[in-house]
C-alpha positions as CSV (number, residue, x, y, z in Angstrom):
1,M,100.9,86.0,119.4
2,R,102.0,83.0,117.2
3,V,100.3,80.9,114.6
4,H,100.6,78.0,117.1
5,D,98.4,79.9,119.6
6,V,95.7,80.4,117.0
7,L,95.8,76.7,116.1
8,T,95.5,75.7,119.7
9,S,92.6,78.0,120.3
10,K,90.7,76.3,117.4
11,G,90.3,73.3,119.6
12,S,91.0,70.8,116.8
13,T,94.2,69.7,115.1
14,E,92.4,67.8,112.4
15,V,93.4,68.7,108.9
16,H,91.1,67.7,106.1
17,T,92.8,66.5,102.9
18,I,91.9,65.0,99.6
19,A,94.0,62.8,97.3
20,P,95.2,64.4,94.0
21,D,93.5,61.6,92.0
22,A,90.1,62.1,93.6
23,T,87.5,63.4,91.2
24,V,85.9,66.8,91.4
25,R,82.7,65.0,92.2
26,Q,84.3,63.5,95.3
27,L,85.8,66.9,96.2
28,L,82.4,68.6,96.1
29,E,80.9,65.8,98.3
30,V,83.7,66.1,100.9
31,M,83.6,69.9,101.0
32,A,79.8,69.9,101.4
33,D,79.9,67.2,104.1
34,L,82.6,69.0,106.0
35,N,81.2,72.5,105.3
36,V,84.6,73.8,104.3
37,G,85.8,76.1,101.6
38,A,89.1,74.4,100.8
39,L,91.0,71.1,101.2
40,V,94.7,70.5,101.3
41,V,95.7,68.1,98.5
42,S,97.9,65.3,99.9
43,D,98.7,61.8,99.0
44,D,99.6,60.8,102.5
45,G,97.8,63.2,104.9
46,T,101.0,64.8,106.2
47,S,102.7,66.3,103.1
48,M,101.2,69.0,100.9
49,L,101.0,68.8,97.2
50,G,98.6,71.8,96.8
51,I,95.3,73.2,97.9
52,V,91.9,73.3,96.2
53,S,89.3,75.8,97.1
54,E,85.9,77.0,96.0
55,R,87.7,79.7,93.9
56,D,89.7,77.0,92.1
57,I,86.4,75.1,91.2
58,V,84.7,78.2,89.9
59,R,87.7,79.7,88.0
60,K,89.1,76.5,86.5
61,L,86.0,74.5,85.7
62,R,83.5,77.0,84.3
63,D,84.1,76.1,80.7
64,V,85.1,72.5,81.2
65,D,82.8,69.7,79.9
66,D,82.2,66.9,82.3
67,A,84.1,68.8,85.0
68,R,83.0,66.5,87.8
69,S,85.0,63.6,86.4
70,R,88.3,65.6,86.3
71,P,90.9,64.8,88.9
72,V,91.6,67.3,91.7
73,S,95.2,67.6,90.5
74,D,93.9,69.4,87.4
75,I,92.4,72.3,89.3
76,M,94.5,72.5,92.5
77,T,96.7,75.5,93.3
78,T,100.3,74.5,93.7
79,D,101.8,77.9,94.5
80,V,100.5,77.8,98.0
81,R,101.1,80.5,100.7
82,V,102.0,78.6,103.9
83,C,103.2,79.5,107.3
84,S,104.8,77.8,110.3
85,P,103.6,77.4,113.8
86,D,106.3,79.9,115.0
87,D,105.2,82.7,112.6
88,S,103.6,85.7,114.1
89,F,99.8,86.0,113.8
90,G,100.3,89.5,112.3
91,A,102.5,88.0,109.6
92,L,99.8,85.4,108.8
93,M,97.1,88.1,108.5
94,A,99.4,90.2,106.3
95,V,99.9,87.2,104.0
96,M,96.2,86.6,103.8
97,T,95.5,90.2,103.0
98,E,98.4,90.9,100.6
99,H,97.9,87.7,98.5
100,R,94.1,87.5,98.9
101,V,94.0,84.0,100.2
102,R,91.4,82.6,102.5
103,H,93.2,79.4,103.6
104,V,96.8,79.0,104.7
105,P,98.3,75.6,105.5
106,V,100.6,75.4,108.5
107,L,103.7,73.3,107.9
108,D,106.2,72.3,110.6
109,D,109.4,71.0,109.0
110,G,107.4,70.2,105.8
111,R,104.7,68.3,107.7
112,L,101.1,69.5,107.6
113,V,100.0,70.4,111.1
114,G,97.0,72.6,110.4
115,V,95.1,75.0,108.2
116,L,94.0,78.5,109.2
117,S,91.1,80.2,107.4
118,I,90.4,83.9,107.2
119,G,87.4,83.0,109.5
120,D,89.8,81.6,112.1
121,A,92.0,84.7,111.9
122,V,89.0,87.1,112.3
123,K,87.6,85.1,115.2
124,H,91.0,85.1,116.9
125,R,91.5,88.8,116.4
126,M,88.0,89.6,117.7
127,E,88.8,87.5,120.8
128,Q,92.0,89.5,121.3
129,L,90.2,92.8,121.0
130,E,87.5,91.8,123.4
131,F,90.1,90.7,126.0
132,E,92.0,94.0,125.6
133,R,88.7,95.9,126.0
134,D,87.9,94.0,129.1
135,Q,91.4,94.6,130.5
136,L,91.2,98.3,129.8
137,S,87.7,98.6,131.3
138,S,88.9,96.8,134.4
139,Y,91.9,99.1,134.7
140,V,89.8,102.3,134.2
141,A,87.3,101.1,136.8
142,G,90.1,100.6,139.2
143,G,89.9,96.9,139.4
């Protein structure tokens, strides 16, 4: 199983991004409207400058006066764990677990092609397990 397979199973190739000069106020509005926990920071929608998550907001703004007017570039994470569409799904899960990240951008030759969340990974793994259970049950039943 490859990262590409998980992206395909999501049913949407849309990647939500935010500009580095957007304000934290705008970031909060977009995240709330889209009901997402992170956005890729990009100035063109296809390249990645960083990622900004709920964790970044909480950890980097708790003691900042007038935090909502700060630019996203002030709080984004630039050391981002990424994967490629050809990476194994197991490797993706290992990266998420080992580095305690909930969102992993997918880059294909440096171009942003998707984002996988821990929720996407868990959902996909559950579907795999259910399929395997059904196959084993069918085999045991002689079908």
